[in-house]
ZASE-430465 format. One record per residue: z, x, y of N, C-alpha, C, O in turn. Coordinates in nm, 3 decimals. Example, Ala and Ser with C-alpha at 12.3 -4.5 7.8 and 13.67 -1.06 7.14 Angstrom:
BEGIN
+---------+---------+---------+---------+---------+---------+---------+---------+---------+---------+---------+---------+
:     nzz :     nxx :     nyy :    cazz :    caxx :    cayy :     czz :     cxx :     cyy :     ozz :     oxx :     oyy :
+---------+---------+---------+---------+---------+---------+---------+---------+---------+---------+---------+---------+
:   0.780 :   1.319 :  -0.569 :   0.780 :   1.230 :  -0.450 :   0.780 :   1.320 :  -0.330 :   0.846 :   1.424 :  -0.332 :
:   0.708 :   1.285 :  -0.225 :   0.714 :   1.367 :  -0.106 :   0.787 :   1.290 :   0.003 :   0.804 :   1.341 :   0.114 :
+---------+---------+---------+---------+---------+---------+---------+---------+---------+---------+---------+---------+
This chain:
BEGIN
+---------+---------+---------+---------+---------+---------+---------+---------+---------+---------+---------+---------+
:     nzz :     nxx :     nyy :    cazz :    caxx :    cayy :     czz :     cxx :     cyy :     ozz :     oxx :     oyy :
+---------+---------+---------+---------+---------+---------+---------+---------+---------+---------+---------+---------+
:   0.533 :  -0.728 :   2.152 :   0.497 :  -0.583 :   2.124 :   0.576 :  -0.545 :   1.980 :   0.540 :  -0.448 :   1.915 :
:   0.681 :  -0.627 :   1.939 :   0.749 :  -0.596 :   1.826 :   0.658 :  -0.580 :   1.705 :   0.680 :  -0.490 :   1.625 :
:   0.560 :  -0.659 :   1.690 :   0.469 :  -0.644 :   1.570 :   0.403 :  -0.517 :   1.558 :   0.394 :  -0.464 :   1.447 :
:   0.349 :  -0.459 :   1.673 :   0.285 :  -0.337 :   1.680 :   0.378 :  -0.220 :   1.644 :   0.340 :  -0.121 :   1.582 :
:   0.505 :  -0.241 :   1.688 :   0.608 :  -0.134 :   1.657 :   0.627 :  -0.118 :   1.501 :   0.630 :  -0.011 :   1.440 :
:   0.641 :  -0.250 :   1.444 :   0.668 :  -0.261 :   1.310 :   0.529 :  -0.207 :   1.234 :   0.545 :  -0.131 :   1.138 :
:   0.425 :  -0.236 :   1.266 :   0.308 :  -0.180 :   1.197 :   0.283 :  -0.031 :   1.209 :   0.223 :   0.034 :   1.123 :
:   0.331 :   0.017 :   1.314 :   0.332 :   0.171 :   1.338 :   0.429 :   0.231 :   1.242 :   0.401 :   0.338 :   1.188 :
:   0.546 :   0.168 :   1.218 :   0.648 :   0.226 :   1.134 :   0.599 :   0.216 :   0.992 :   0.624 :   0.308 :   0.914 :
:   0.525 :   0.101 :   0.952 :   0.487 :   0.095 :   0.815 :   0.384 :   0.213 :   0.795 :   0.390 :   0.281 :   0.693 :
:   0.295 :   0.235 :   0.887 :   0.195 :   0.350 :   0.881 :   0.265 :   0.480 :   0.866 :   0.233 :   0.562 :   0.780 :
:   0.357 :   0.498 :   0.948 :   0.445 :   0.630 :   0.948 :   0.506 :   0.652 :   0.812 :   0.504 :   0.761 :   0.755 :
:   0.565 :   0.536 :   0.760 :   0.634 :   0.560 :   0.630 :   0.526 :   0.595 :   0.519 :   0.545 :   0.680 :   0.433 :
:   0.414 :   0.519 :   0.532 :   0.292 :   0.563 :   0.428 :   0.235 :   0.700 :   0.444 :   0.194 :   0.763 :   0.346 :
:   0.230 :   0.749 :   0.567 :   0.186 :   0.891 :   0.604 :   0.264 :   0.994 :   0.518 :   0.210 :   1.096 :   0.473 :
:   0.383 :   0.965 :   0.499 :   0.462 :   1.075 :   0.423 :   0.451 :   1.068 :   0.266 :   0.502 :   1.152 :   0.192 :
:   0.375 :   0.954 :   0.222 :   0.352 :   0.958 :   0.077 :   0.211 :   0.964 :   0.040 :   0.179 :   0.929 :  -0.074 :
:   0.116 :   1.009 :   0.130 :  -0.021 :   1.038 :   0.094 :  -0.035 :   1.132 :  -0.009 :   0.021 :   1.242 :   0.000 :
:  -0.111 :   1.098 :  -0.118 :  -0.126 :   1.180 :  -0.231 :  -0.031 :   1.144 :  -0.344 :  -0.045 :   1.205 :  -0.450 :
:   0.057 :   1.059 :  -0.334 :   0.151 :   1.004 :  -0.424 :   0.097 :   0.894 :  -0.500 :   0.013 :   0.820 :  -0.448 :
:   0.141 :   0.876 :  -0.628 :   0.097 :   0.767 :  -0.717 :   0.170 :   0.644 :  -0.670 :   0.291 :   0.658 :  -0.654 :
:   0.116 :   0.523 :  -0.646 :   0.176 :   0.412 :  -0.607 :   0.141 :   0.296 :  -0.710 :   0.038 :   0.301 :  -0.778 :
:   0.221 :   0.204 :  -0.717 :   0.201 :   0.078 :  -0.774 :   0.166 :  -0.024 :  -0.682 :   0.245 :  -0.037 :  -0.589 :
:   0.056 :  -0.110 :  -0.684 :   0.021 :  -0.200 :  -0.598 :   0.014 :  -0.335 :  -0.651 :  -0.035 :  -0.352 :  -0.763 :
:   0.061 :  -0.438 :  -0.579 :   0.065 :  -0.580 :  -0.622 :   0.004 :  -0.657 :  -0.500 :   0.064 :  -0.669 :  -0.393 :
:  -0.116 :  -0.707 :  -0.525 :  -0.183 :  -0.779 :  -0.413 :  -0.216 :  -0.928 :  -0.456 :  -0.279 :  -0.962 :  -0.557 :
:  -0.159 :  -1.015 :  -0.356 :  -0.183 :  -1.162 :  -0.381 :  -0.320 :  -1.194 :  -0.331 :  -0.340 :  -1.183 :  -0.210 :
:  -0.419 :  -1.233 :  -0.413 :  -0.550 :  -1.268 :  -0.373 :  -0.580 :  -1.405 :  -0.345 :  -0.696 :  -1.435 :  -0.319 :
:  -0.483 :  -1.499 :  -0.346 :  -0.486 :  -1.635 :  -0.320 :  -0.512 :  -1.706 :  -0.449 :  -0.556 :  -1.648 :  -0.548 :
:  -0.479 :  -1.846 :  -0.445 :  -0.491 :  -1.943 :  -0.558 :  -0.439 :  -1.884 :  -0.683 :  -0.506 :  -1.882 :  -0.787 :
:  -0.316 :  -1.836 :  -0.673 :  -0.229 :  -1.777 :  -0.789 :  -0.302 :  -1.662 :  -0.855 :  -0.291 :  -1.645 :  -0.976 :
:  -0.376 :  -1.585 :  -0.780 :  -0.445 :  -1.474 :  -0.839 :  -0.379 :  -1.344 :  -0.787 :  -0.399 :  -1.307 :  -0.672 :
:  -0.301 :  -1.275 :  -0.873 :  -0.225 :  -1.159 :  -0.831 :  -0.273 :  -1.041 :  -0.913 :  -0.284 :  -1.043 :  -1.036 :
:  -0.305 :  -0.925 :  -0.824 :  -0.376 :  -0.818 :  -0.902 :  -0.270 :  -0.708 :  -0.898 :  -0.219 :  -0.677 :  -0.791 :
:  -0.235 :  -0.644 :  -1.015 :  -0.150 :  -0.521 :  -1.021 :  -0.219 :  -0.411 :  -1.066 :  -0.271 :  -0.413 :  -1.177 :
:  -0.228 :  -0.306 :  -0.985 :  -0.280 :  -0.180 :  -1.022 :  -0.201 :  -0.054 :  -1.008 :  -0.095 :  -0.061 :  -0.945 :
:  -0.234 :   0.051 :  -1.054 :  -0.152 :   0.182 :  -1.017 :  -0.261 :   0.282 :  -0.974 :  -0.356 :   0.302 :  -1.049 :
:  -0.251 :   0.338 :  -0.870 :  -0.340 :   0.432 :  -0.793 :  -0.272 :   0.538 :  -0.723 :  -0.153 :   0.564 :  -0.741 :
:  -0.355 :   0.606 :  -0.634 :  -0.308 :   0.712 :  -0.559 :  -0.333 :   0.681 :  -0.414 :  -0.446 :   0.644 :  -0.382 :
:  -0.244 :   0.691 :  -0.330 :  -0.246 :   0.666 :  -0.184 :  -0.329 :   0.776 :  -0.146 :  -0.284 :   0.890 :  -0.158 :
:  -0.459 :   0.755 :  -0.096 :  -0.552 :   0.859 :  -0.061 :  -0.550 :   0.904 :   0.084 :  -0.566 :   1.021 :   0.119 :
:  -0.529 :   0.800 :   0.165 :  -0.547 :   0.827 :   0.300 :  -0.500 :   0.719 :   0.397 :  -0.514 :   0.601 :   0.363 :
:  -0.449 :   0.747 :   0.507 :  -0.408 :   0.654 :   0.615 :  -0.498 :   0.657 :   0.730 :  -0.545 :   0.765 :   0.767 :
:  -0.528 :   0.546 :   0.790 :  -0.609 :   0.542 :   0.909 :  -0.520 :   0.466 :   1.015 :  -0.409 :   0.424 :   0.981 :
:  -0.569 :   0.447 :   1.142 :  -0.486 :   0.380 :   1.236 :  -0.469 :   0.240 :   1.207 :  -0.366 :   0.190 :   1.252 :
:  -0.548 :   0.164 :   1.141 :  -0.538 :   0.025 :   1.099 :  -0.541 :  -0.015 :   0.952 :  -0.503 :  -0.127 :   0.915 :
:  -0.590 :   0.082 :   0.864 :  -0.588 :   0.055 :   0.718 :  -0.532 :   0.173 :   0.648 :  -0.506 :   0.278 :   0.706 :
:  -0.514 :   0.151 :   0.521 :  -0.475 :   0.268 :   0.413 :  -0.568 :   0.256 :   0.296 :  -0.613 :   0.145 :   0.271 :
:  -0.598 :   0.347 :   0.230 :  -0.700 :   0.350 :   0.119 :  -0.627 :   0.403 :  -0.003 :  -0.563 :   0.508 :   0.002 :
:  -0.639 :   0.323 :  -0.122 :  -0.577 :   0.357 :  -0.240 :  -0.698 :   0.387 :  -0.339 :  -0.796 :   0.312 :  -0.340 :
:  -0.690 :   0.494 :  -0.418 :  -0.792 :   0.530 :  -0.529 :  -0.716 :   0.478 :  -0.646 :  -0.598 :   0.500 :  -0.671 :
:  -0.810 :   0.399 :  -0.722 :  -0.762 :   0.336 :  -0.844 :  -0.840 :   0.391 :  -0.948 :  -0.961 :   0.374 :  -0.938 :
:  -0.799 :   0.453 :  -1.044 :  -0.865 :   0.501 :  -1.169 :  -0.867 :   0.401 :  -1.270 :  -0.762 :   0.379 :  -1.330 :
:  -0.971 :   0.336 :  -1.298 :  -0.979 :   0.220 :  -1.400 :  -1.045 :   0.294 :  -1.524 :  -1.079 :   0.412 :  -1.519 :
:  -1.058 :   0.216 :  -1.633 :  -1.113 :   0.271 :  -1.752 :  -1.257 :   0.358 :  -1.750 :  -1.279 :   0.468 :  -1.801 :
:  -1.341 :   0.277 :  -1.679 :  -1.482 :   0.329 :  -1.673 :  -1.515 :   0.384 :  -1.537 :  -1.619 :   0.449 :  -1.528 :
:  -1.442 :   0.368 :  -1.434 :  -1.478 :   0.405 :  -1.304 :  -1.369 :   0.433 :  -1.211 :  -1.254 :   0.413 :  -1.250 :
:  -1.389 :   0.476 :  -1.100 :  -1.292 :   0.518 :  -1.007 :  -1.332 :   0.411 :  -0.882 :  -1.450 :   0.393 :  -0.852 :
:  -1.233 :   0.349 :  -0.818 :  -1.259 :   0.256 :  -0.714 :  -1.161 :   0.304 :  -0.602 :  -1.057 :   0.367 :  -0.620 :
:  -1.213 :   0.263 :  -0.483 :  -1.127 :   0.271 :  -0.358 :  -1.109 :   0.132 :  -0.296 :  -1.203 :   0.061 :  -0.259 :
:  -0.987 :   0.104 :  -0.289 :  -0.959 :  -0.021 :  -0.201 :  -0.876 :   0.002 :  -0.082 :  -0.793 :   0.093 :  -0.076 :
:  -0.902 :  -0.085 :   0.017 :  -0.837 :  -0.069 :   0.143 :  -0.744 :  -0.200 :   0.187 :  -0.775 :  -0.315 :   0.155 :
:  -0.644 :  -0.173 :   0.251 :  -0.559 :  -0.288 :   0.304 :  -0.512 :  -0.246 :   0.425 :  -0.503 :  -0.128 :   0.459 :
:  -0.479 :  -0.352 :   0.501 :  -0.428 :  -0.326 :   0.635 :  -0.272 :  -0.327 :   0.628 :  -0.212 :  -0.368 :   0.529 :
:  -0.210 :  -0.278 :   0.742 :  -0.067 :  -0.250 :   0.736 :  -0.001 :  -0.408 :   0.762 :   0.113 :  -0.441 :   0.728 :
:  -0.080 :  -0.479 :   0.816 :  -0.038 :  -0.635 :   0.828 :  -0.028 :  -0.687 :   0.701 :   0.056 :  -0.775 :   0.683 :
:  -0.104 :  -0.647 :   0.600 :  -0.094 :  -0.713 :   0.458 :   0.038 :  -0.683 :   0.406 :   0.097 :  -0.765 :   0.335 :
:   0.095 :  -0.559 :   0.438 :   0.224 :  -0.510 :   0.391 :   0.331 :  -0.593 :   0.462 :   0.431 :  -0.637 :   0.405 :
:   0.298 :  -0.610 :   0.602 :   0.401 :  -0.679 :   0.685 :   0.418 :  -0.814 :   0.622 :   0.532 :  -0.852 :   0.596 :
:   0.318 :  -0.886 :   0.596 :   0.314 :  -1.037 :   0.552 :   0.340 :  -1.045 :   0.402 :   0.338 :  -1.156 :   0.349 :
:   0.363 :  -0.933 :   0.329 :   0.384 :  -0.920 :   0.188 :   0.280 :  -0.985 :   0.109 :   0.307 :  -1.037 :   0.001 :
:   0.154 :  -0.983 :   0.160 :   0.030 :  -1.008 :   0.081 :   0.018 :  -0.903 :  -0.020 :  -0.027 :  -0.929 :  -0.131 :
:   0.059 :  -0.775 :   0.017 :   0.056 :  -0.657 :  -0.065 :   0.180 :  -0.590 :  -0.075 :   0.237 :  -0.554 :   0.028 :
:   0.233 :  -0.566 :  -0.198 :   0.358 :  -0.500 :  -0.223 :   0.342 :  -0.369 :  -0.279 :   0.286 :  -0.356 :  -0.388 :
:   0.390 :  -0.260 :  -0.211 :   0.372 :  -0.124 :  -0.243 :   0.498 :  -0.057 :  -0.315 :   0.608 :  -0.075 :  -0.264 :
:   0.487 :   0.009 :  -0.416 :   0.612 :   0.073 :  -0.467 :   0.564 :   0.215 :  -0.495 :   0.477 :   0.230 :  -0.581 :
:   0.611 :   0.316 :  -0.433 :   0.583 :   0.464 :  -0.444 :   0.652 :   0.522 :  -0.557 :   0.774 :   0.508 :  -0.563 :
:   0.583 :   0.591 :  -0.659 :   0.637 :   0.663 :  -0.771 :   0.657 :   0.803 :  -0.710 :   0.564 :   0.881 :  -0.692 :
:   0.793 :   0.830 :  -0.679 :   0.808 :   0.954 :  -0.619 :   0.914 :   1.039 :  -0.717 :   0.978 :   0.983 :  -0.806 :
:   0.921 :   1.161 :  -0.692 :   1.010 :   1.242 :  -0.802 :   1.151 :   1.205 :  -0.788 :   1.230 :   1.232 :  -0.879 :
:   1.191 :   1.141 :  -0.676 :   1.328 :   1.096 :  -0.652 :   1.355 :   0.951 :  -0.729 :   1.468 :   0.906 :  -0.748 :
:   1.247 :   0.893 :  -0.766 :   1.250 :   0.751 :  -0.806 :   1.148 :   0.677 :  -0.748 :   1.054 :   0.732 :  -0.691 :
:   1.162 :   0.533 :  -0.762 :   1.065 :   0.457 :  -0.707 :   1.116 :   0.401 :  -0.574 :   1.233 :   0.365 :  -0.565 :
:   1.033 :   0.393 :  -0.471 :   1.053 :   0.353 :  -0.328 :   0.969 :   0.242 :  -0.300 :   0.847 :   0.254 :  -0.315 :
:   1.020 :   0.135 :  -0.262 :   0.948 :   0.018 :  -0.217 :   0.913 :   0.029 :  -0.060 :   1.002 :   0.058 :   0.019 :
:   0.796 :   0.008 :  -0.021 :   0.761 :  -0.002 :   0.104 :   0.760 :  -0.143 :   0.153 :   0.675 :  -0.217 :   0.105 :
:   0.837 :  -0.187 :   0.234 :   0.856 :  -0.315 :   0.266 :   0.819 :  -0.338 :   0.411 :   0.833 :  -0.253 :   0.498 :
:   0.766 :  -0.472 :   0.432 :   0.724 :  -0.503 :   0.568 :   0.823 :  -0.569 :   0.652 :   0.821 :  -0.551 :   0.774 :
:   0.908 :  -0.644 :   0.598 :   1.013 :  -0.720 :   0.669 :   1.130 :  -0.632 :   0.683 :   1.191 :  -0.595 :   0.583 :
:   1.163 :  -0.598 :   0.797 :   1.289 :  -0.506 :   0.813 :   1.394 :  -0.575 :   0.871 :   1.501 :  -0.518 :   0.890 :
+---------+---------+---------+---------+---------+---------+---------+---------+---------+---------+---------+---------+
């Protein structure tokens, strides 16, 4: 049951930063790493959604909290107090 508790803690951490700018670094496999800046738009029970404003379009990408736990996705929240890293391994 420990993993469920950790996933709930990650969701709770992200809930407080909805609407804030975040820096996202996602490992897509085979040495493909995507780095983007976006806004944490919404959190759901199993996923969170990030709105990414690119040059010509606006995209929404979603990731699960287990992606953060396994460090497939790294999140850094750009907050008025500075940058806050959301980490899965506690």
